[in-house]
A tleap script that builds the chain and sets N, CA, C and O, in Angstrom:
source leaprc.protein.ff14SB
mol = sequence {
  NMET ARG ILE PRO VAL THR GLY SER ALA GLY
  HIE LEU GLY GLU ALA LEU VAL ARG THR LEU
  SER ASP GLN GLY HIE VAL VAL VAL GLY ILE
  ASP ILE ALA GLU SER GLU LEU THR HIE ARG
  VAL GLY SER ILE VAL ASP ARG SER PHE VAL
  ALA ASP CYS LEU ALA GLY ILE ASP VAL VAL
  LEU HIE ALA ALA THR LEU HIE LYS PRO HIE
  VAL ALA THR HIE PRO ARG GLN GLU PHE VAL
  ASP VAL ASN ILE THR GLY ALA LEU ASN LEU
  LEU GLU GLU ALA VAL ALA ALA CSER
}
set mol.1.N position { 78.921 117.565 126.651 }
set mol.1.CA position { 79.808 117.904 125.557 }
set mol.1.C position { 79.081 117.732 124.234 }
set mol.1.O position { 78.199 116.884 124.096 }
set mol.2.N position { 79.464 118.548 123.269 }
set mol.2.CA position { 78.950 118.424 121.898 }
set mol.2.C position { 79.979 117.625 121.107 }
set mol.2.O position { 81.120 118.053 120.937 }
set mol.3.N position { 79.555 116.452 120.625 }
set mol.3.CA position { 80.492 115.518 119.998 }
set mol.3.C position { 79.972 115.046 118.647 }
set mol.3.O position { 79.016 114.272 118.595 }
set mol.4.N position { 80.584 115.498 117.547 }
set mol.4.CA position { 80.259 114.912 116.251 }
set mol.4.C position { 80.936 113.536 116.116 }
set mol.4.O position { 82.080 113.352 116.531 }
set mol.5.N position { 80.218 112.591 115.539 }
set mol.5.CA position { 80.753 111.251 115.302 }
set mol.5.C position { 80.609 110.952 113.819 }
set mol.5.O position { 79.493 110.865 113.308 }
set mol.6.N position { 81.727 110.795 113.127 }
set mol.6.CA position { 81.666 110.440 111.711 }
set mol.6.C position { 81.413 108.938 111.581 }
set mol.6.O position { 81.754 108.155 112.468 }
set mol.7.N position { 80.818 108.565 110.477 }
set mol.7.CA position { 80.544 107.152 110.243 }
set mol.7.C position { 79.386 106.633 111.082 }
set mol.7.O position { 79.366 105.461 111.457 }
set mol.8.N position { 78.424 107.497 111.377 }
set mol.8.CA position { 77.323 107.145 112.281 }
set mol.8.C position { 76.391 106.074 111.737 }
set mol.8.O position { 75.596 105.519 112.497 }
set mol.9.N position { 76.460 105.768 110.461 }
set mol.9.CA position { 75.628 104.704 109.889 }
set mol.9.C position { 76.338 103.351 109.932 }
set mol.9.O position { 75.727 102.324 109.636 }
set mol.10.N position { 77.622 103.341 110.299 }
set mol.10.CA position { 78.381 102.095 110.390 }
set mol.10.C position { 78.309 101.491 111.783 }
set mol.10.O position { 77.750 102.092 112.700 }
set mol.11.N position { 78.871 100.308 111.936 }
set mol.11.CA position { 78.793 99.591 113.208 }
set mol.11.C position { 79.452 100.356 114.351 }
set mol.11.O position { 78.832 100.555 115.396 }
set mol.12.N position { 80.688 100.783 114.171 }
set mol.12.CA position { 81.400 101.503 115.235 }
set mol.12.C position { 80.750 102.854 115.494 }
set mol.12.O position { 80.499 103.205 116.647 }
set mol.13.N position { 80.478 103.609 114.453 }
set mol.13.CA position { 79.878 104.929 114.610 }
set mol.13.C position { 78.532 104.865 115.311 }
set mol.13.O position { 78.237 105.681 116.183 }
set mol.14.N position { 77.721 103.892 114.924 }
set mol.14.CA position { 76.407 103.731 115.557 }
set mol.14.C position { 76.557 103.441 117.048 }
set mol.14.O position { 75.836 104.010 117.869 }
set mol.15.N position { 77.485 102.562 117.397 }
set mol.15.CA position { 77.705 102.239 118.812 }
set mol.15.C position { 78.187 103.465 119.587 }
set mol.15.O position { 77.769 103.688 120.723 }
set mol.16.N position { 79.064 104.257 118.974 }
set mol.16.CA position { 79.546 105.468 119.639 }
set mol.16.C position { 78.415 106.469 119.860 }
set mol.16.O position { 78.297 107.046 120.941 }
set mol.17.N position { 77.580 106.675 118.833 }
set mol.17.CA position { 76.466 107.623 118.957 }
set mol.17.C position { 75.526 107.171 120.069 }
set mol.17.O position { 75.120 107.981 120.903 }
set mol.18.N position { 75.180 105.901 120.087 }
set mol.18.CA position { 74.266 105.389 121.117 }
set mol.18.C position { 74.857 105.538 122.517 }
set mol.18.O position { 74.186 106.020 123.430 }
set mol.19.N position { 76.095 105.132 122.683 }
set mol.19.CA position { 76.734 105.177 123.999 }
set mol.19.C position { 76.885 106.604 124.504 }
set mol.19.O position { 76.548 106.895 125.652 }
set mol.20.N position { 77.385 107.489 123.663 }
set mol.20.CA position { 77.581 108.878 124.076 }
set mol.20.C position { 76.253 109.576 124.364 }
set mol.20.O position { 76.155 110.361 125.307 }
set mol.21.N position { 75.243 109.293 123.561 }
set mol.21.CA position { 73.914 109.866 123.797 }
set mol.21.C position { 73.365 109.385 125.137 }
set mol.21.O position { 72.800 110.168 125.900 }
set mol.22.N position { 73.534 108.093 125.418 }
set mol.22.CA position { 73.070 107.534 126.690 }
set mol.22.C position { 73.779 108.165 127.884 }
set mol.22.O position { 73.234 108.214 128.987 }
set mol.23.N position { 74.993 108.646 127.652 }
set mol.23.CA position { 75.765 109.294 128.719 }
set mol.23.C position { 75.424 110.773 128.857 }
set mol.23.O position { 75.988 111.461 129.708 }
set mol.24.N position { 74.507 111.268 128.027 }
set mol.24.CA position { 74.048 112.639 128.149 }
set mol.24.C position { 74.749 113.660 127.276 }
set mol.24.O position { 74.515 114.860 127.417 }
set mol.25.N position { 75.607 113.199 126.373 }
set mol.25.CA position { 76.298 114.120 125.475 }
set mol.25.C position { 75.376 114.524 124.316 }
set mol.25.O position { 74.459 113.789 123.949 }
set mol.26.N position { 75.637 115.692 123.760 }
set mol.26.CA position { 74.942 116.124 122.545 }
set mol.26.C position { 75.758 115.571 121.382 }
set mol.26.O position { 76.864 116.039 121.112 }
set mol.27.N position { 75.213 114.586 120.707 }
set mol.27.CA position { 75.955 113.884 119.659 }
set mol.27.C position { 75.354 114.226 118.303 }
set mol.27.O position { 74.135 114.227 118.128 }
set mol.28.N position { 76.229 114.516 117.349 }
set mol.28.CA position { 75.813 114.792 115.979 }
set mol.28.C position { 76.395 113.691 115.097 }
set mol.28.O position { 77.597 113.672 114.830 }
set mol.29.N position { 75.537 112.772 114.647 }
set mol.29.CA position { 75.969 111.703 113.768 }
set mol.29.C position { 76.157 112.229 112.351 }
set mol.29.O position { 75.282 112.898 111.802 }
set mol.30.N position { 77.307 111.916 111.769 }
set mol.30.CA position { 77.663 112.387 110.424 }
set mol.30.C position { 77.974 111.174 109.555 }
set mol.30.O position { 78.751 110.306 109.952 }
set mol.31.N position { 77.371 111.114 108.372 }
set mol.31.CA position { 77.641 110.003 107.459 }
set mol.31.C position { 77.162 110.380 106.058 }
set mol.31.O position { 76.361 111.301 105.893 }
set mol.32.N position { 77.657 109.662 105.057 }
set mol.32.CA position { 77.159 109.861 103.694 }
set mol.32.C position { 75.841 109.126 103.491 }
set mol.32.O position { 75.107 109.389 102.538 }
set mol.33.N position { 75.550 108.194 104.407 }
set mol.33.CA position { 74.320 107.410 104.316 }
set mol.33.C position { 73.341 107.845 105.401 }
set mol.33.O position { 73.726 108.078 106.547 }
set mol.34.N position { 72.082 107.951 105.024 }
set mol.34.CA position { 71.054 108.245 106.022 }
set mol.34.C position { 70.889 107.032 106.924 }
set mol.34.O position { 70.968 105.888 106.478 }
set mol.35.N position { 70.655 107.310 108.208 }
set mol.35.CA position { 70.361 106.245 109.164 }
set mol.35.C position { 69.620 106.861 110.335 }
set mol.35.O position { 69.485 108.081 110.432 }
set mol.36.N position { 69.153 106.019 111.205 }
set mol.36.CA position { 68.446 106.464 112.403 }
set mol.36.C position { 69.325 107.384 113.257 }
set mol.36.O position { 68.816 108.282 113.927 }
set mol.37.N position { 70.629 107.164 113.232 }
set mol.37.CA position { 71.538 107.921 114.085 }
set mol.37.C position { 72.384 108.941 113.332 }
set mol.37.O position { 73.318 109.512 113.896 }
set mol.38.N position { 72.063 109.171 112.064 }
set mol.38.CA position { 72.769 110.172 111.273 }
set mol.38.C position { 71.940 111.454 111.255 }
set mol.38.O position { 70.799 111.473 110.794 }
set mol.39.N position { 72.541 112.514 111.767 }
set mol.39.CA position { 71.866 113.809 111.828 }
set mol.39.C position { 72.259 114.720 110.672 }
set mol.39.O position { 71.478 115.570 110.245 }
set mol.40.N position { 73.479 114.533 110.170 }
set mol.40.CA position { 73.985 115.342 109.059 }
set mol.40.C position { 74.470 114.390 107.974 }
set mol.40.O position { 75.380 113.593 108.204 }
set mol.41.N position { 73.866 114.473 106.797 }
set mol.41.CA position { 74.238 113.607 105.679 }
set mol.41.C position { 75.139 114.390 104.739 }
set mol.41.O position { 74.752 115.435 104.215 }
set mol.42.N position { 76.335 113.880 104.532 }
set mol.42.CA position { 77.306 114.508 103.653 }
set mol.42.C position { 78.638 113.796 103.769 }
set mol.42.O position { 78.787 112.854 104.547 }
set mol.43.N position { 79.597 114.250 102.995 }
set mol.43.CA position { 80.901 113.602 102.931 }
set mol.43.C position { 81.956 114.403 103.691 }
set mol.43.O position { 81.991 115.632 103.625 }
set mol.44.N position { 82.816 113.683 104.414 }
set mol.44.CA position { 83.934 114.351 105.093 }
set mol.44.C position { 84.970 114.860 104.100 }
set mol.44.O position { 85.880 115.600 104.475 }
set mol.45.N position { 84.840 114.473 102.849 }
set mol.45.CA position { 85.719 114.997 101.799 }
set mol.45.C position { 85.335 116.440 101.461 }
set mol.45.O position { 86.156 117.193 100.937 }
set mol.46.N position { 84.111 116.820 101.752 }
set mol.46.CA position { 83.606 118.173 101.506 }
set mol.46.C position { 83.993 119.069 102.681 }
set mol.46.O position { 83.363 119.039 103.738 }
set mol.47.N position { 85.029 119.854 102.476 }
set mol.47.CA position { 85.608 120.669 103.564 }
set mol.47.C position { 84.594 121.633 104.181 }
set mol.47.O position { 84.579 121.798 105.401 }
set mol.48.N position { 83.763 122.261 103.388 }
set mol.48.CA position { 82.788 123.208 103.935 }
set mol.48.C position { 81.725 122.477 104.760 }
set mol.48.O position { 81.263 123.001 105.774 }
set mol.49.N position { 81.339 121.284 104.338 }
set mol.49.CA position { 80.406 120.466 105.114 }
set mol.49.C position { 81.019 120.124 106.467 }
set mol.49.O position { 80.355 120.230 107.498 }
set mol.50.N position { 82.273 119.719 106.462 }
set mol.50.CA position { 82.976 119.381 107.702 }
set mol.50.C position { 83.049 120.595 108.622 }
set mol.50.O position { 82.768 120.488 109.816 }
set mol.51.N position { 83.423 121.745 108.074 }
set mol.51.CA position { 83.526 122.963 108.890 }
set mol.51.C position { 82.187 123.283 109.541 }
set mol.51.O position { 82.140 123.650 110.715 }
set mol.52.N position { 81.117 123.149 108.798 }
set mol.52.CA position { 79.784 123.425 109.328 }
set mol.52.C position { 79.426 122.439 110.443 }
set mol.52.O position { 78.861 122.835 111.463 }
set mol.53.N position { 79.747 121.179 110.257 }
set mol.53.CA position { 79.439 120.145 111.252 }
set mol.53.C position { 80.244 120.312 112.540 }
set mol.53.O position { 79.786 119.918 113.613 }
set mol.54.N position { 81.423 120.885 112.440 }
set mol.54.CA position { 82.297 120.980 113.605 }
set mol.54.C position { 82.182 122.303 114.357 }
set mol.54.O position { 82.894 122.516 115.338 }
set mol.55.N position { 81.309 123.181 113.920 }
set mol.55.CA position { 81.134 124.462 114.621 }
set mol.55.C position { 80.648 124.203 116.044 }
set mol.55.O position { 79.652 123.510 116.252 }
set mol.56.N position { 81.353 124.761 117.011 }
set mol.56.CA position { 80.947 124.666 118.407 }
set mol.56.C position { 81.193 123.324 119.069 }
set mol.56.O position { 80.558 123.008 120.075 }
set mol.57.N position { 82.103 122.528 118.524 }
set mol.57.CA position { 82.364 121.198 119.087 }
set mol.57.C position { 83.280 121.264 120.298 }
set mol.57.O position { 83.996 122.244 120.505 }
set mol.58.N position { 83.245 120.204 121.093 }
set mol.58.CA position { 84.190 120.020 122.179 }
set mol.58.C position { 85.238 118.977 121.802 }
set mol.58.O position { 86.402 119.072 122.193 }
set mol.59.N position { 84.803 117.985 121.037 }
set mol.59.CA position { 85.678 116.894 120.607 }
set mol.59.C position { 85.023 116.263 119.381 }
set mol.59.O position { 83.813 116.388 119.195 }
set mol.60.N position { 85.803 115.595 118.553 }
set mol.60.CA position { 85.238 114.878 117.403 }
set mol.60.C position { 85.745 113.438 117.433 }
set mol.60.O position { 86.916 113.188 117.717 }
set mol.61.N position { 84.857 112.503 117.139 }
set mol.61.CA position { 85.240 111.101 117.028 }
set mol.61.C position { 85.073 110.684 115.573 }
set mol.61.O position { 84.003 110.835 114.984 }
set mol.62.N position { 86.147 110.160 115.010 }
set mol.62.CA position { 86.194 109.852 113.586 }
set mol.62.C position { 86.177 108.345 113.364 }
set mol.62.O position { 87.173 107.662 113.604 }
set mol.63.N position { 85.032 107.831 112.902 }
set mol.63.CA position { 84.901 106.402 112.632 }
set mol.63.C position { 84.554 106.121 111.173 }
set mol.63.O position { 84.290 104.975 110.810 }
set mol.64.N position { 84.551 107.149 110.342 }
set mol.64.CA position { 84.204 106.978 108.927 }
set mol.64.C position { 85.445 106.587 108.130 }
set mol.64.O position { 86.403 107.355 108.036 }
set mol.65.N position { 85.416 105.403 107.565 }
set mol.65.CA position { 86.534 104.950 106.735 }
set mol.65.C position { 86.033 103.997 105.654 }
set mol.65.O position { 84.949 103.420 105.739 }
set mol.66.N position { 86.859 103.866 104.657 }
set mol.66.CA position { 86.702 102.756 103.720 }
set mol.66.C position { 87.784 101.759 104.102 }
set mol.66.O position { 88.917 102.147 104.385 }
set mol.67.N position { 87.437 100.472 104.111 }
set mol.67.CA position { 88.408 99.450 104.490 }
set mol.67.C position { 88.157 98.182 103.689 }
set mol.67.O position { 87.433 98.219 102.694 }
set mol.68.N position { 88.737 97.068 104.099 }
set mol.68.CA position { 88.786 95.859 103.279 }
set mol.68.C position { 87.476 95.479 102.582 }
set mol.68.O position { 87.513 95.163 101.393 }
set mol.69.N position { 86.322 95.491 103.256 }
set mol.69.CA position { 85.107 95.086 102.533 }
set mol.69.C position { 84.781 95.972 101.325 }
set mol.69.O position { 84.041 95.558 100.432 }
set mol.70.N position { 85.328 97.182 101.299 }
set mol.70.CA position { 85.021 98.121 100.224 }
set mol.70.C position { 85.961 97.997 99.018 }
set mol.70.O position { 85.741 98.649 97.997 }
set mol.71.N position { 86.991 97.180 99.125 }
set mol.71.CA position { 87.977 97.057 98.038 }
set mol.71.C position { 87.309 96.649 96.724 }
set mol.71.O position { 87.681 97.143 95.660 }
set mol.72.N position { 86.357 95.779 96.793 }
set mol.72.CA position { 85.705 95.283 95.573 }
set mol.72.C position { 84.665 96.256 95.013 }
set mol.72.O position { 84.257 96.125 93.859 }
set mol.73.N position { 84.240 97.220 95.811 }
set mol.73.CA position { 83.136 98.080 95.382 }
set mol.73.C position { 83.496 99.554 95.203 }
set mol.73.O position { 82.691 100.330 94.689 }
set mol.74.N position { 84.696 99.942 95.622 }
set mol.74.CA position { 85.096 101.349 95.549 }
set mol.74.C position { 86.458 101.471 94.864 }
set mol.74.O position { 87.341 100.645 95.098 }
set mol.75.N position { 86.636 102.481 94.029 }
set mol.75.CA position { 87.940 102.666 93.384 }
set mol.75.C position { 89.006 103.147 94.376 }
set mol.75.O position { 88.693 103.707 95.426 }
set mol.76.N position { 90.249 102.919 94.019 }
set mol.76.CA position { 91.383 103.288 94.863 }
set mol.76.C position { 91.356 104.765 95.244 }
set mol.76.O position { 91.644 105.104 96.391 }
set mol.77.N position { 91.022 105.636 94.322 }
set mol.77.CA position { 91.012 107.071 94.605 }
set mol.77.C position { 90.017 107.421 95.713 }
set mol.77.O position { 90.255 108.333 96.505 }
set mol.78.N position { 88.912 106.698 95.760 }
set mol.78.CA position { 87.927 106.964 96.812 }
set mol.78.C position { 88.492 106.640 98.196 }
set mol.78.O position { 88.156 107.312 99.171 }
set mol.79.N position { 89.341 105.625 98.291 }
set mol.79.CA position { 90.020 105.319 99.555 }
set mol.79.C position { 90.907 106.489 99.976 }
set mol.79.O position { 90.920 106.881 101.143 }
set mol.80.N position { 91.640 107.037 99.022 }
set mol.80.CA position { 92.505 108.190 99.308 }
set mol.80.C position { 91.652 109.390 99.724 }
set mol.80.O position { 91.960 110.067 100.705 }
set mol.81.N position { 90.590 109.645 98.981 }
set mol.81.CA position { 89.727 110.787 99.278 }
set mol.81.C position { 89.142 110.699 100.683 }
set mol.81.O position { 89.224 111.657 101.452 }
set mol.82.N position { 88.558 109.567 101.018 }
set mol.82.CA position { 87.896 109.422 102.317 }
set mol.82.C position { 88.902 109.258 103.450 }
set mol.82.O position { 88.843 109.986 104.441 }
set mol.83.N position { 89.824 108.308 103.312 }
set mol.83.CA position { 90.703 107.959 104.425 }
set mol.83.C position { 91.815 108.963 104.681 }
set mol.83.O position { 92.286 109.079 105.812 }
set mol.84.N position { 92.242 109.686 103.661 }
set mol.84.CA position { 93.326 110.646 103.856 }
set mol.84.C position { 92.798 112.074 103.823 }
set mol.84.O position { 92.957 112.816 104.793 }
set mol.85.N position { 92.177 112.462 102.725 }
set mol.85.CA position { 91.666 113.833 102.614 }
set mol.85.C position { 90.577 114.100 103.645 }
set mol.85.O position { 90.562 115.159 104.272 }
set mol.86.N position { 89.676 113.159 103.823 }
set mol.86.CA position { 88.608 113.328 104.807 }
set mol.86.C position { 89.153 113.478 106.218 }
set mol.86.O position { 88.711 114.347 106.969 }
set mol.87.N position { 90.111 112.633 106.578 }
set mol.87.CA position { 90.720 112.729 107.911 }
set mol.87.C position { 91.452 114.058 108.082 }
set mol.87.O position { 91.377 114.674 109.146 }
set mol.88.N position { 92.150 114.500 107.056 }
set mol.88.CA position { 92.840 115.791 107.114 }
set mol.88.C position { 91.835 116.932 107.277 }
set mol.88.O position { 92.061 117.845 108.071 }
set mol.89.N position { 90.738 116.886 106.539 }
set mol.89.CA position { 89.696 117.907 106.685 }
set mol.89.C position { 89.193 117.962 108.127 }
set mol.89.O position { 89.038 119.043 108.696 }
set mol.90.N position { 88.941 116.801 108.708 }
set mol.90.CA position { 88.462 116.754 110.092 }
set mol.90.C position { 89.483 117.331 111.064 }
set mol.90.O position { 89.134 118.114 111.947 }
set mol.91.N position { 90.735 116.948 110.901 }
set mol.91.CA position { 91.788 117.462 111.791 }
set mol.91.C position { 91.916 118.979 111.692 }
set mol.91.O position { 91.933 119.679 112.705 }
set mol.92.N position { 92.007 119.471 110.476 }
set mol.92.CA position { 92.203 120.926 110.303 }
set mol.92.C position { 90.979 121.731 110.728 }
set mol.92.O position { 91.124 122.811 111.301 }
set mol.93.N position { 89.796 121.234 110.462 }
set mol.93.CA position { 88.587 121.966 110.857 }
set mol.93.C position { 88.340 121.852 112.361 }
set mol.93.O position { 87.761 122.761 112.955 }
set mol.94.N position { 88.762 120.769 112.979 }
set mol.94.CA position { 88.651 120.665 114.435 }
set mol.94.C position { 89.557 121.691 115.106 }
set mol.94.O position { 89.166 122.321 116.089 }
set mol.95.N position { 90.758 121.858 114.580 }
set mol.95.CA position { 91.671 122.888 115.109 }
set mol.95.C position { 91.071 124.273 114.918 }
set mol.95.O position { 91.122 125.106 115.822 }
set mol.96.N position { 90.510 124.516 113.758 }
set mol.96.CA position { 89.911 125.829 113.461 }
set mol.96.C position { 88.709 126.110 114.369 }
set mol.96.O position { 88.443 127.261 114.716 }
set mol.97.N position { 87.987 125.050 114.750 }
set mol.97.CA position { 86.787 125.218 115.580 }
set mol.97.C position { 87.118 125.432 117.055 }
set mol.97.O position { 86.270 125.878 117.829 }
set mol.98.N position { 88.362 125.108 117.443 }
set mol.98.CA position { 88.716 125.211 118.866 }
set mol.98.C position { 89.145 126.602 119.277 }
set mol.98.O position { 89.469 126.829 120.443 }
savepdb mol mol.pdb
quit
C-alpha cells in the first residue's frame, strides 16, 4: 500500500513511518521539518501541497498536530490552522484522491 504519514519528523509519525516501511508499505513521510524519514517537506495547511502528496494513495495516517508543548511557542491561530484546517485539507483531499 502507498501510505502518506503526516508528522513524520515527530515521535508518533517517525514510529509509524518506520513500522509501515518495515512491513513493506510504500510510505511517504510528510512534515514541515526535514528529517531522515520526511520525504515531502511542506505544510498540511497548504491545500495544493496536500493534494499533490495524496495522489495515488491507498490510505493516509495523520499524526501532524500542535499540542500542549507548543502552547508557549506558537500563536493560537496556528493551532487552528494546523489542527483544524490542515485536518480538513487531508480529509477532503483523501476523498478526492480515492
